[in-house]
C-alpha positions in Angstrom: 254.8 56.6 138.1 252.4 55.4 135.4 249.1 55.9 137.7 249.7 58.9 139.2 252.7 60.7 136.6 255.7 62.5 137.5 253.5 65.7 139.0 251.2 63.6 141.0 254.1 61.1 142.9 254.5 63.5 146.1 251.0 63.7 146.3 249.6 59.4 145.8 253.2 59.3 148.6 251.4 61.2 150.6 248.4 60.2 150.7 249.9 56.8 151.3 252.1 57.4 154.5 248.4 59.7 155.8 246.4 56.2 155.2 249.1 54.0 157.0 249.4 56.7 160.2 245.4 56.4 160.3 246.1 52.2 160.4 248.6 52.5 162.5 246.6 54.8 165.2 243.9 52.6 164.7 245.8 49.5 165.7 247.5 50.8 168.4 244.1 51.5 169.9 242.5 48.3 168.9 245.4 47.3 171.3 244.7 49.2 174.0 241.3 48.3 174.3 241.6 44.5 174.0 243.8 45.5 177.2 241.6 47.0 178.9 238.3 44.8 178.5 240.0 41.5 176.2 239.6 40.4 172.7 236.3 40.5 170.9 233.7 37.8 171.1 232.9 35.8 168.2 229.7 37.5 167.8 231.6 41.2 167.7 234.4 39.6 165.2 231.5 38.0 163.1 229.5 41.4 163.1 232.7 43.5 162.2 233.5 41.3 159.3 230.1 41.8 157.9 230.4 45.5 158.2 234.0 45.4 156.5 232.6 43.4 153.6 229.4 45.7 153.2 232.0 48.6 153.0 234.3 47.2 150.6 231.3 46.3 148.5 229.7 49.5 148.7 233.3 51.1 147.9 233.5 48.5 144.8 230.4 49.7 143.5 231.1 53.7 143.7 234.7 53.0 141.6 232.9 51.3 139.5 230.2 53.7 138.5 232.6 56.8 138.7 234.7 55.3 136.5 231.5 55.4 134.2 231.2 58.7 134.8 228.2 58.4 137.0 227.4 60.6 139.8 227.7 58.8 143.5 226.9 61.3 145.7 228.5 63.3 148.4 232.4 62.8 148.0 233.9 62.7 151.5 236.9 64.4 151.5 238.0 66.9 153.9 238.0 70.5 153.0 240.7 73.1 154.8 238.8 76.2 155.9 240.7 79.4 154.3 
């Protein structure tokens, strides 16, 4: 609760559940595709690992910049239509 405060707890939990659902759906899709076309080649696995490392590095740099009050560019948030 120290991370989010009493009022932010349900939002925090809801976001965590949403992330887990997205991961579960992605895992299901990956399993379906692997059943259809076979497992990825070592080259594809290496390429994907590089992409994920780059994305994690970018996210870490953006988080540091935000914590220092720097503008990190457009934020990627879904907006609900009125």
